[in-house]
N, C-alpha and C positions, 0 to 999 in steps of 0.2 A: 141431358148433360151428365147425369149420374151414371148412365150406362157406359158412356165413353170413358169416364174415370175408372169404373170397375173393369172394363176391358184393358185399359192401360195398366192398372195395378196387377191384374192377372198375368199379363204379358211380362211385366217386370219380375214378378215372382217366378215365373217359368224360367226366364233367362238366368236369374240368380241361382235357382236350384240346379240348373244344368251346369253353371260355372262351378258351383261347389262340388258337384259330383265329379267333374273333370279333375278337380284338385285332390280328390281322395286317393290314397295309395292302395288301389285295388287292381285286380287283374283287368285287362282290357275287355274281356268278354262280359264280366260282371258290370263294368261301367256302361257298356253298350246296352245291356238289358235294362239297367236303371234309367238310362237316358230315354230309351223307347217308352218305358212306362210313364215317365214324367211328361213326355210329349203327348202321349195319348190322353192322360188325365188333363193336361193343359188345353188340348184341342177341344175336349168334351166340355170343359169349363167355359171356354170362349164361345162355343156354340150355344151353350145354355144362356149366356148373356145376350146373344143375338136372337133368342127366342126360337131356335130350331128345335130344341127339345122341350 
């Protein structure tokens, strides 16, 4: 049960960070780079919870 809660919290944090990055007054290219980095870190964190790493 705790793994499911951890996965849910991680997913919500990823969505929140992506939302906040989209609201920043930056150039589109910089936003895209930050969003890709956040997604990669988020996917790695989710895979860690699923015991892939």
